[in-house]
C-alpha positions as CSV (number, residue, x, y, z in Angstrom):
1,X,-26.2,-44.1,42.3
2,X,-24.1,-41.0,43.9
3,X,-21.5,-42.2,46.3
4,X,-18.1,-40.7,47.9
5,X,-15.4,-42.3,48.7
6,X,-14.5,-44.5,51.9
7,X,-10.7,-44.4,51.0
8,X,-8.3,-41.9,49.7
9,X,-4.5,-42.7,48.2
10,X,-3.1,-39.1,48.3
11,X,0.5,-39.7,47.1
12,X,3.2,-39.4,46.8
13,X,3.4,-38.4,43.4
14,X,5.5,-40.6,41.2
15,X,5.5,-43.6,43.8
16,X,3.4,-46.1,41.8
17,X,0.3,-44.6,42.3
18,X,-1.2,-44.9,38.7
19,X,-0.2,-49.1,38.9
20,X,-2.3,-48.9,41.9
21,X,-5.1,-47.5,40.4
22,X,-5.1,-50.1,37.6
23,X,-4.7,-53.2,39.9
24,X,-7.1,-52.3,42.0
25,X,-9.7,-51.5,38.9
26,X,-9.2,-55.4,38.7
27,X,-10.9,-56.2,42.2
28,X,-14.9,-56.6,42.5
29,X,-15.1,-54.8,45.5
30,X,-12.9,-51.9,44.8
31,X,-14.7,-48.7,42.6
32,X,-12.4,-46.2,40.9
33,X,-13.8,-43.8,38.7
34,X,-13.9,-45.0,35.1
35,X,-13.5,-41.2,34.3
36,X,-10.2,-40.1,35.7
37,X,-8.0,-41.9,38.2
38,X,-7.6,-38.6,40.0
39,X,-10.8,-36.2,41.0
40,X,-8.6,-33.5,42.1
41,X,-11.2,-31.7,44.4
42,X,-10.5,-32.0,47.9
43,X,-6.5,-29.9,46.9
44,X,-8.9,-27.1,45.8
45,X,-6.4,-26.1,42.8
46,X,-7.4,-22.8,41.2
47,X,-6.5,-24.5,37.6
48,X,-5.4,-21.5,34.9
49,X,-1.7,-23.3,35.3
50,X,0.8,-21.7,32.5
51,X,3.7,-24.4,32.5
52,X,4.2,-26.5,29.3
53,X,1.1,-29.3,29.0
54,X,-0.3,-27.8,32.6
55,X,-3.8,-27.0,30.5
56,X,-4.3,-30.9,30.8
57,X,-4.2,-30.8,34.6
58,X,-6.6,-28.1,34.8
59,X,-9.1,-29.5,32.7
60,X,-9.4,-32.3,34.9
61,X,-9.6,-30.1,37.9
62,X,-13.0,-31.0,40.2
63,X,-14.1,-27.6,41.4
64,X,-17.5,-28.4,43.3
65,X,-18.9,-31.2,45.6
66,X,-21.7,-32.6,43.0
67,X,-19.6,-33.1,40.5
68,X,-17.3,-34.9,42.5
69,X,-20.3,-36.7,43.0
70,X,-20.7,-37.8,39.2
71,X,-16.8,-39.4,39.0
72,X,-18.3,-42.2,41.2
73,X,-22.2,-42.3,40.1
74,X,-21.3,-45.9,38.2
75,X,-21.2,-47.4,41.8
76,X,-23.0,-49.7,42.9
77,X,-22.4,-52.5,45.5
78,X,-18.5,-52.0,46.0
79,X,-17.3,-52.2,49.7
80,X,-14.8,-50.1,48.8
81,X,-15.0,-46.9,46.6
82,X,-11.7,-44.6,46.5
83,X,-9.6,-41.4,45.1
84,X,-6.4,-41.8,44.0
85,X,-5.0,-38.0,43.7
86,X,-1.6,-37.2,44.9
87,X,-2.2,-33.4,44.5
88,X,-3.9,-34.2,48.3
89,X,-0.6,-34.8,50.3
90,X,1.5,-32.1,49.0
91,X,-1.6,-30.1,49.3
92,X,-3.3,-31.2,52.6
93,X,-3.1,-28.0,54.4
94,X,-6.4,-27.4,52.2
95,X,-7.0,-31.0,51.2
96,X,-7.5,-32.5,54.9
97,X,-10.0,-30.0,56.1
98,X,-12.3,-30.7,53.3
99,X,-12.1,-34.1,53.1
100,X,-12.8,-33.9,57.2
101,X,-15.8,-32.0,56.5
102,X,-17.1,-34.3,53.3
103,X,-16.0,-37.7,54.2
104,X,-15.3,-37.5,57.7
105,X,-12.8,-38.7,60.4
106,X,-13.0,-42.4,59.6
107,X,-11.9,-42.4,56.1
108,X,-9.5,-44.5,55.0
109,X,-6.6,-42.8,54.1
110,X,-3.6,-44.7,52.2
111,X,0.1,-43.3,51.5
112,X,2.6,-44.6,49.5
113,X,5.9,-42.8,49.4
114,X,9.4,-43.4,47.3
115,X,12.7,-42.0,48.3
116,X,12.2,-38.1,47.3
117,X,15.4,-37.9,45.5
118,X,14.5,-40.7,43.4
119,X,10.7,-39.1,43.3
120,X,12.6,-35.8,42.0
121,X,14.4,-37.5,39.2
122,X,11.5,-39.2,38.2
123,X,9.0,-36.6,37.9
124,X,11.6,-34.8,36.0
125,X,11.6,-37.7,34.2
126,X,8.0,-37.9,33.4
127,X,8.3,-34.3,31.7
128,X,11.3,-34.6,29.4
129,X,9.5,-38.1,28.3
130,X,6.1,-35.7,27.4
131,X,8.1,-33.1,26.4
132,X,7.3,-30.7,28.6
133,X,10.6,-30.2,30.2
134,X,14.0,-28.4,28.1
135,X,16.7,-27.8,30.9
136,X,18.9,-30.6,32.6
137,X,17.2,-31.9,36.1
138,X,19.7,-29.4,38.0
139,X,18.2,-26.3,36.4
140,X,14.6,-27.4,36.6
141,X,15.2,-28.0,40.1
142,X,17.0,-24.3,40.4
143,X,13.7,-22.5,38.9
144,X,11.6,-23.7,41.0
145,X,10.6,-20.8,42.9
146,X,10.6,-19.0,39.6
147,X,7.8,-21.7,38.2
148,X,5.6,-21.5,41.1
149,X,5.5,-17.9,41.2
150,X,4.2,-17.8,37.3
151,X,1.9,-20.7,38.0
152,X,3.0,-24.1,36.9
153,X,1.6,-26.8,38.1
154,X,2.9,-28.5,41.5
155,X,4.6,-31.3,40.1
156,X,6.8,-29.0,38.9
157,X,8.3,-28.7,41.9
158,X,11.0,-31.6,41.8
159,X,12.7,-31.2,45.3
160,X,10.3,-29.1,47.3
161,X,7.2,-31.9,46.7
162,X,9.4,-33.9,48.2
163,X,9.5,-33.0,51.8
164,X,7.3,-35.8,53.4
165,X,7.4,-35.3,57.2
166,X,4.7,-32.4,57.1
167,X,2.5,-34.3,54.8
168,X,2.6,-37.3,56.4
169,X,2.3,-35.8,60.0
170,X,-0.8,-33.9,59.1
171,X,-2.8,-36.7,58.0
172,X,-1.6,-39.1,60.9
173,X,-2.8,-36.1,63.3
174,X,-6.1,-35.9,61.5
175,X,-7.3,-38.7,60.5
176,X,-8.0,-42.6,62.8
177,X,-7.0,-45.3,60.1
178,X,-3.8,-44.3,57.9
179,X,-1.4,-46.9,56.4
180,X,1.9,-45.8,55.2
181,X,3.2,-47.9,52.5
182,X,6.9,-47.7,51.2
183,X,7.3,-47.6,47.3
184,X,10.2,-49.8,47.6
185,X,8.2,-52.4,49.0
186,X,5.4,-52.3,46.1
187,X,8.1,-52.9,43.4
188,X,9.4,-55.8,45.2
189,X,6.7,-57.6,45.7
190,X,3.8,-55.7,44.5
191,X,0.9,-58.5,45.1
192,X,1.9,-58.9,49.1
193,X,1.6,-55.2,49.3
194,X,-1.8,-55.1,47.7
195,X,-3.1,-57.8,49.6
196,X,-2.4,-55.9,53.0
197,X,-4.2,-53.0,51.0
198,X,-7.3,-55.1,50.7
199,X,-7.0,-55.9,54.4
200,X,-6.9,-52.5,55.1
201,X,-9.4,-51.8,53.1
202,X,-11.7,-55.0,54.7
203,X,-12.2,-56.4,50.7
204,X,-11.5,-60.0,49.5
205,X,-7.6,-60.2,50.6
206,X,-7.4,-63.7,48.4
207,X,-8.1,-62.0,45.1
208,X,-5.7,-62.6,42.3
209,X,-4.4,-59.5,41.2
210,X,-2.8,-59.1,37.5
211,X,0.6,-57.1,38.3
212,X,2.3,-57.9,35.1
213,X,2.3,-54.1,33.9
214,X,3.6,-51.1,35.4
215,X,1.8,-47.7,34.4
216,X,3.1,-44.2,33.6
217,X,6.5,-45.5,33.7
218,X,9.3,-42.6,33.4
219,X,12.2,-42.4,31.3
220,X,13.1,-41.9,27.6
221,X,10.9,-44.4,25.1
222,X,12.5,-46.5,22.6
223,X,10.5,-45.3,19.5
224,X,9.6,-41.7,20.2
225,X,7.4,-41.9,17.0
226,X,5.4,-44.8,18.5
227,X,4.9,-43.0,21.8
228,X,3.8,-39.2,20.3
229,X,1.3,-41.1,18.7
230,X,0.0,-42.7,21.7
231,X,0.0,-39.7,23.7
232,X,-2.3,-38.4,21.4
233,X,-5.4,-38.0,23.7
234,X,-8.2,-37.8,20.1
235,X,-6.8,-40.9,19.0
236,X,-6.8,-43.0,21.8
237,X,-10.5,-41.6,22.3
238,X,-11.5,-42.3,19.0
239,X,-9.8,-46.3,19.1
240,X,-11.6,-47.0,22.5
241,X,-14.8,-45.7,20.7
242,X,-14.0,-48.5,17.7
243,X,-11.8,-51.3,19.7
244,X,-12.4,-53.2,23.0
245,X,-11.0,-51.1,25.7
246,X,-8.8,-54.2,27.1
247,X,-7.2,-54.3,23.3
248,X,-6.5,-50.2,23.5
249,X,-4.9,-50.8,27.2
250,X,-2.6,-53.9,25.8
251,X,-1.5,-51.8,23.0
252,X,-0.7,-49.2,25.0
253,X,1.0,-50.6,27.7
254,X,3.0,-52.8,25.4
255,X,4.4,-48.9,23.7
256,X,4.6,-47.1,27.5
257,X,5.3,-49.8,29.6
258,X,8.4,-50.6,31.5
259,X,10.8,-52.2,29.0
260,X,9.7,-49.4,26.5
261,X,11.3,-47.0,28.3
262,X,15.3,-46.1,28.9
263,X,16.4,-44.9,32.2
264,X,19.5,-42.5,32.9
265,X,21.1,-42.1,35.7
266,X,21.0,-38.9,38.2
267,X,24.6,-37.2,38.0
268,X,26.2,-38.5,41.1
269,X,27.2,-35.3,42.6
270,X,23.9,-34.0,42.5
271,X,22.1,-37.0,43.9
272,X,24.6,-36.9,47.0
273,X,23.2,-33.0,47.3
274,X,20.0,-34.6,47.3
275,X,20.2,-36.8,50.0
276,X,21.7,-34.5,52.3
277,X,18.8,-31.4,51.2
278,X,16.2,-34.7,52.4
279,X,18.9,-36.1,55.4
280,X,16.6,-34.1,58.2
281,X,13.4,-34.8,57.0
282,X,14.3,-38.3,55.7
283,X,15.2,-38.8,59.7
284,X,11.9,-37.3,61.2
285,X,9.8,-38.9,58.9
286,X,11.8,-42.4,60.0
287,X,10.4,-41.7,63.5
288,X,7.4,-40.7,62.8
289,X,6.2,-43.6,61.3
290,X,8.4,-46.1,62.9
291,X,10.2,-47.8,59.3
292,X,13.2,-48.1,58.2
293,X,14.4,-45.5,55.6
294,X,18.1,-45.6,56.1
295,X,18.5,-46.9,52.3
296,X,17.0,-43.4,51.1
297,X,20.4,-42.0,52.6
298,X,22.3,-44.5,50.4
């Protein structure tokens, strides 16, 4: 059966979307593609990105509607069918018209927003974890314009991708059913946020989610050798053929889970600089969504 989503989680990146994907997949009334977490269709990214490791993103871009439908071909009776693609927020100008055309204005939109300061640093640590970034955080931010001009994937825009106000306003202006989640609430009580999300998606809100593991955690791996082995796509695909999926996931979680990542702190002067860079945008966003975001400015 070929279905199309009736809900989208459009971002932001590094705001818990990987964990949301794995948690929501547990629910019998919710369908998310087994082929890939991110449909990457509505942003219409051109591909052929030139940054380190960007070829893996190029390989997962869905170019046409029929290929996008194929991501949901095993959907059966699930009430909520979704796509979690954080770039839809960054590329809102391209994404929104196409979403409206193919899914309509009534499609449910979910945004999960993290402090742009912490999000920027988490994005940086994600790339250092995967040995894609070799510069310091400050040097990486100074290279954003140059990297963009050289067709590096949008996620290299550590600082510029966190200007949420315009992005969020575009979705609120163009869709009837929009839910905004603040990452801090998800981090503090994932089950409460998941219950709210189930109500929004009109599925059983009493379902008991297992939120023991956090997925795609940024940081420096305690065991670089184990992380390097785990990151091998060929090895993982081979393991899935001979080992039950649940066991593969459990082993991967033990290697890449939160407890296996060493967190480093952002330079305090850099944090203060970023607070001032984002201050006006955060205050505008706060007024827009009518939620207190003052803790993002500390």
